[in-house]
N, CA, C and O atoms as a DFTB+ gen file, in Angstrom:
340 C
 N C O
     1  1      -2.199     -23.424       5.294
     2  2      -2.602     -23.208       4.102
     3  2      -3.967     -22.556       4.175
     4  3      -4.230     -21.897       3.169
     5  1      -4.908     -22.574       5.122
     6  2      -6.007     -22.307       5.343
     7  2      -5.881     -21.170       6.443
     8  3      -6.826     -20.552       6.931
     9  1      -4.773     -21.039       6.690
    10  2      -4.640     -19.808       8.198
    11  2      -4.621     -18.730       7.262
    12  3      -5.354     -17.741       7.292
    13  1      -3.805     -18.971       6.500
    14  2      -3.065     -18.213       4.988
    15  2      -4.111     -17.214       4.565
    16  3      -4.146     -15.984       4.541
    17  1      -5.037     -18.274       4.206
    18  2      -6.224     -17.989       3.441
    19  2      -7.457     -17.037       4.375
    20  3      -8.330     -16.284       3.942
    21  1      -7.228     -17.297       5.340
    22  2      -7.779     -16.923       6.278
    23  2      -7.437     -15.086       6.582
    24  3      -8.301     -14.223       6.732
    25  1      -6.109     -14.908       6.603
    26  2      -5.349     -13.595       7.009
    27  2      -5.783     -13.431       5.545
    28  3      -6.870     -12.854       5.575
    29  1      -5.589     -13.564       4.868
    30  2      -5.987     -12.521       3.415
    31  2      -7.358     -12.363       3.268
    32  3      -7.747     -11.463       2.523
    33  1      -8.331     -13.215       3.958
    34  2     -10.028     -12.405       4.133
    35  2      -9.623     -11.258       4.979
    36  3      -9.811     -10.068       4.726
    37  1      -9.079     -11.740       5.952
    38  2      -8.867     -10.511       6.841
    39  2      -8.532      -9.296       6.623
    40  3      -8.878      -8.267       7.204
    41  1      -7.575      -9.527       5.422
    42  2      -7.125      -7.835       4.910
    43  2      -8.143      -7.421       4.354
    44  3      -8.654      -6.319       4.554
    45  1      -8.663      -8.545       3.355
    46  2      -9.869      -7.672       2.715
    47  2     -10.761      -7.210       3.567
    48  3     -10.580      -5.993       3.620
    49  1     -11.591      -7.506       4.235
    50  2     -12.226      -7.139       5.359
    51  2     -11.881      -5.661       6.311
    52  3     -12.473      -4.584       6.379
    53  1     -10.784      -6.130       6.906
    54  2      -9.815      -4.756       7.655
    55  2      -9.565      -3.658       6.296
    56  3      -9.476      -2.448       6.504
    57  1      -9.493      -4.076       5.294
    58  2      -8.886      -2.664       4.443
    59  2     -10.045      -1.956       3.918
    60  3      -9.945      -0.793       3.527
    61  1     -11.448      -2.785       3.882
    62  2     -12.673      -2.083       3.309
    63  2     -13.024      -1.052       3.981
    64  3     -13.615      -0.141       3.400
    65  1     -12.657      -0.951       5.722
    66  2     -12.915      -0.317       6.800
    67  2     -12.007       0.907       6.784
    68  3     -12.294       2.045       7.153
    69  1     -10.989       0.507       6.343
    70  2      -9.908       1.739       6.281
    71  2     -10.153       2.586       4.488
    72  3      -9.826       3.694       4.062
    73  1     -10.616       1.824       4.079
    74  2     -11.118       2.763       2.643
    75  2     -12.789       3.523       2.737
    76  3     -13.264       4.296       1.905
    77  1     -13.407       3.058       3.922
    78  2     -14.319       3.824       4.492
    79  2     -14.377       4.794       5.463
    80  3     -15.371       5.386       5.881
    81  1     -12.614       4.963       5.959
    82  2     -12.560       5.922       7.135
    83  2     -12.915       5.756       8.105
    84  3     -13.492       6.691       8.659
    85  1     -12.746       4.411       8.848
    86  2     -13.026       4.174      10.031
    87  2     -11.668       3.600      11.032
    88  3     -11.445       3.649      12.241
    89  1     -10.936       3.057       9.877
    90  2      -9.541       3.007      10.662
    91  2      -8.198       3.551       9.419
    92  3      -8.386       4.066       8.316
    93  1      -6.935       3.225      10.058
    94  2      -5.587       4.131       8.737
    95  2      -5.543       2.935       7.553
    96  3      -6.634       2.697       7.036
    97  1      -5.115       2.648       7.375
    98  2      -4.255       1.660       6.163
    99  2      -3.096       1.404       7.276
   100  3      -2.619       0.491       6.602
   101  1      -2.580       1.425       7.963
   102  2      -1.844       0.891       9.007
   103  2      -2.088       0.165       9.835
   104  3      -1.374      -0.727      10.294
   105  1      -3.395       0.546      10.194
   106  2      -3.874      -0.250      11.440
   107  2      -5.108      -2.006      10.669
   108  3      -5.487      -3.068      11.164
   109  1      -5.263      -1.301       9.273
   110  2      -5.746      -2.754       8.737
   111  2      -4.843      -3.804       8.373
   112  3      -5.185      -4.971       8.180
   113  1      -3.071      -3.115       8.241
   114  2      -2.657      -4.312       7.832
   115  2      -2.039      -5.227       9.076
   116  3      -1.597      -6.375       9.125
   117  1      -2.223      -4.162      10.065
   118  2      -1.786      -4.523      11.246
   119  2      -2.981      -5.790      12.368
   120  3      -2.720      -6.645      13.214
   121  1      -4.065      -5.349      11.855
   122  2      -4.975      -6.432      11.989
   123  2      -5.368      -7.735      11.401
   124  3      -5.964      -8.655      11.961
   125  1      -4.754      -7.635       9.664
   126  2      -4.846      -8.777       8.784
   127  2      -3.587      -9.464       9.063
   128  3      -3.782     -10.677       9.147
   129  1      -2.398      -9.139       9.233
   130  2      -1.171     -10.213      10.141
   131  2      -0.313     -10.453       8.509
   132  3       0.686     -11.140       8.295
   133  1      -1.144      -9.598       7.504
   134  2      -0.085     -10.031       6.352
   135  2       1.240      -8.863       6.216
   136  3       1.443      -7.785       6.773
   137  1       1.826      -9.472       5.431
   138  2       3.491      -9.070       4.722
   139  2       3.057      -7.536       4.300
   140  3       2.144      -6.846       4.754
   141  1       3.729      -7.329       3.588
   142  2       3.777      -6.128       3.119
   143  2       3.101      -6.229       1.470
   144  3       2.257      -5.360       1.251
   145  1       3.314      -6.946       0.603
   146  2       2.901      -7.921      -0.660
   147  2       1.899      -8.375      -1.037
   148  3       1.421      -8.373      -2.171
   149  1       1.231      -9.112       0.614
   150  2       0.288      -9.805       0.620
   151  2      -0.876      -9.016       1.041
   152  3      -2.042      -9.259       0.730
   153  1      -0.451      -8.028       1.793
   154  2      -1.630      -6.642       2.494
   155  2      -1.812      -6.077       1.241
   156  3      -2.860      -6.174       0.603
   157  1      -0.736      -5.439       0.842
   158  2      -1.149      -4.267      -0.550
   159  2      -2.309      -4.595      -1.569
   160  3      -3.294      -3.957      -1.941
   161  1      -1.627      -6.286      -1.980
   162  2      -2.434      -7.214      -2.980
   163  2      -4.105      -6.947      -1.882
   164  3      -4.835      -6.040      -2.281
   165  1      -4.542      -7.691      -0.690
   166  2      -5.468      -7.545      -0.043
   167  2      -6.425      -5.903      -0.246
   168  3      -7.623      -5.617      -0.255
   169  1      -5.444      -5.304      -0.354
   170  2      -6.040      -3.415       0.061
   171  2      -6.539      -2.850      -1.421
   172  3      -7.341      -1.927      -1.563
   173  1      -6.034      -3.438      -2.273
   174  2      -6.357      -3.139      -3.662
   175  2      -7.332      -3.966      -4.252
   176  3      -7.493      -3.907      -5.471
   177  1      -8.003      -4.726      -3.560
   178  2      -9.870      -6.005      -4.297
   179  2     -10.410      -5.059      -3.027
   180  3     -11.106      -4.158      -3.495
   181  1     -10.294      -4.958      -1.300
   182  2     -10.730      -4.078      -1.013
   183  2     -11.369      -2.512      -1.271
   184  3     -12.428      -2.040      -0.857
   185  1      -9.853      -1.632      -2.481
   186  2     -10.649      -0.681      -2.577
   187  2     -11.787      -0.742      -3.966
   188  3     -12.629       0.095      -4.292
   189  1     -11.441      -2.053      -4.604
   190  2     -12.480      -2.084      -5.658
   191  2     -13.956      -2.606      -5.092
   192  3     -14.981      -2.598      -5.774
   193  1     -13.893      -2.937      -4.089
   194  2     -15.207      -3.675      -3.023
   195  2     -16.037      -2.055      -2.252
   196  3     -17.201      -1.674      -2.126
   197  1     -14.730      -1.512      -1.902
   198  2     -15.139       0.059      -1.396
   199  2     -15.851       0.546      -2.416
   200  3     -17.049       0.598      -2.138
   201  1     -15.609       0.888      -3.387
   202  2     -15.840       1.364      -4.421
   203  2     -17.099       1.569      -5.164
   204  3     -17.750       2.485      -5.668
   205  1     -17.140       0.245      -4.992
   206  2     -18.506      -0.466      -5.660
   207  2     -20.141      -0.326      -5.112
   208  3     -21.294      -0.197      -5.524
   209  1     -19.052      -0.494      -3.451
   210  2     -20.366       0.150      -2.324
   211  2     -20.682       1.610      -2.147
   212  3     -21.817       2.039      -1.943
   213  1     -19.841       2.175      -2.218
   214  2     -19.882       3.870      -2.096
   215  2     -20.710       3.904      -3.829
   216  3     -21.738       4.580      -3.796
   217  1     -20.596       3.681      -4.345
   218  2     -21.548       3.660      -5.744
   219  2     -22.791       3.434      -5.529
   220  3     -23.660       4.290      -5.700
   221  1     -23.017       2.227      -5.120
   222  2     -24.289       1.716      -4.880
   223  2     -25.568       2.439      -4.526
   224  3     -25.202       2.806      -3.410
   225  1     -26.291       2.723      -4.593
   226  2     -27.783       2.963      -4.492
   227  2     -28.311       2.612      -3.044
   228  3     -28.306       3.385      -2.086
   229  1     -28.622       1.722      -3.052
   230  2     -29.670       0.499      -2.137
   231  2     -28.554       0.928      -0.958
   232  3     -27.656       1.755      -0.795
   233  1     -29.260      -0.281      -0.176
   234  2     -28.675      -0.516       0.712
   235  2     -26.671      -1.251       0.778
   236  3     -25.976      -1.908       0.003
   237  1     -26.521      -0.785       1.816
   238  2     -24.846      -0.621       1.752
   239  2     -23.963      -1.710       2.305
   240  3     -22.792      -2.084       2.233
   241  1     -25.271      -2.085       2.980
   242  2     -24.652      -2.904       4.084
   243  2     -24.782      -4.329       3.264
   244  3     -23.805      -5.079       3.242
   245  1     -26.159      -4.737       2.504
   246  2     -26.136      -5.482       1.977
   247  2     -25.135      -5.935       0.734
   248  3     -24.656      -7.065       0.640
   249  1     -24.932      -4.984      -0.089
   250  2     -23.858      -4.733      -0.964
   251  2     -22.271      -5.444      -0.425
   252  3     -21.454      -6.003      -1.156
   253  1     -22.168      -5.219       1.038
   254  2     -20.994      -4.910       1.263
   255  2     -20.544      -6.532       1.559
   256  3     -19.549      -7.157       1.193
   257  1     -21.936      -7.004       2.533
   258  2     -21.910      -8.967       2.404
   259  2     -22.066      -9.500       1.451
   260  3     -21.626     -10.650       1.458
   261  1     -22.716      -9.044       0.189
   262  2     -22.302      -9.949      -1.170
   263  2     -21.224      -9.674      -1.879
   264  3     -21.311     -10.316      -2.927
   265  1     -20.330      -9.102      -1.854
   266  2     -19.003      -8.823      -1.597
   267  2     -18.040      -9.235      -1.107
   268  3     -17.170      -9.855      -1.719
   269  1     -18.021      -8.900       0.357
   270  2     -17.221     -10.429       1.166
   271  2     -17.863     -11.891       1.094
   272  3     -17.121     -12.873       1.069
   273  1     -19.007     -11.997       1.065
   274  2     -19.560     -13.407       0.547
   275  2     -18.971     -13.910      -0.524
   276  3     -18.455     -15.013      -0.349
   277  1     -18.867     -13.327      -1.848
   278  2     -18.153     -13.304      -3.368
   279  2     -16.430     -13.809      -3.046
   280  3     -15.885     -14.788      -3.557
   281  1     -15.863     -12.934      -2.159
   282  2     -14.380     -13.190      -2.023
   283  2     -14.713     -14.160      -1.237
   284  3     -14.124     -15.157      -1.653
   285  1     -15.576     -14.515       0.023
   286  2     -14.602     -15.992       1.025
   287  2     -14.768     -17.269      -0.020
   288  3     -13.908     -18.150      -0.019
   289  1     -16.042     -17.339      -1.014
   290  2     -16.133     -17.990      -2.253
   291  2     -14.927     -18.366      -2.501
   292  3     -14.301     -19.359      -2.130
   293  1     -14.570     -17.245      -3.346
   294  2     -13.100     -17.244      -3.975
   295  2     -12.171     -18.188      -3.630
   296  3     -11.982     -19.243      -4.236
   297  1     -11.405     -17.685      -2.343
   298  2     -10.348     -17.838      -1.470
   299  2     -10.790     -19.735      -0.931
   300  3      -9.932     -20.604      -0.771
   301  1     -12.324     -19.946      -0.748
   302  2     -12.834     -21.407      -0.269
   303  2     -12.591     -22.691      -1.828
   304  3     -12.618     -23.921      -1.861
   305  1     -12.412     -21.837      -2.717
   306  2     -12.471     -22.760      -4.571
   307  2     -11.197     -23.526      -4.129
   308  3     -11.195     -24.710      -4.467
   309  1      -9.881     -22.997      -3.297
   310  2      -9.059     -23.775      -3.239
   311  2      -8.890     -25.065      -2.661
   312  3      -8.151     -26.004      -2.955
   313  1     -10.099     -24.825      -1.402
   314  2     -10.447     -25.959      -0.456
   315  2     -11.026     -26.727      -1.481
   316  3     -10.561     -27.864      -1.402
   317  1     -12.019     -26.605      -2.627
   318  2     -12.687     -27.624      -3.021
   319  2     -13.736     -27.687      -2.352
   320  3     -14.179     -28.772      -1.975
   321  1     -14.405     -26.380      -2.048
   322  2     -15.479     -26.047      -1.687
   323  2     -15.996     -24.779      -1.721
   324  3     -15.601     -23.852      -2.428
   325  1     -17.356     -24.768      -0.522
   326  2     -17.649     -23.041       0.311
   327  2     -17.712     -23.579       1.428
   328  3     -18.117     -24.673       1.819
   329  1     -17.218     -22.598       1.966
   330  2     -17.443     -22.246       3.516
   331  2     -18.120     -23.436       4.428
   332  3     -17.745     -24.346       5.167
   333  1     -19.362     -22.865       3.919
   334  2     -20.181     -23.942       4.830
   335  2     -20.980     -25.183       3.471
   336  3     -21.350     -24.740       2.384
   337  1     -21.063     -26.148       3.705
   338  2     -21.840     -26.746       2.662
   339  2     -23.120     -27.061       2.520
   340  3     -23.515     -27.583       1.478
């Protein structure tokens, strides 16, 4: 189960790069290792993150890290805690 959660996070992470135009959607899917349905879910989540970051007026990298930290925390709730205790 933990491996699947990491793959999902990897799907979101790689999809943000696809939304920013650095890689293709197909590349992001390949990097994630997710099946079509799971990848589309990760890609949709990344779309919201990328849109939020692109509209942000401040340091976009800080905003990206903030969003990824939130995504990690949300996925880790299923294991009863945070990534770093």
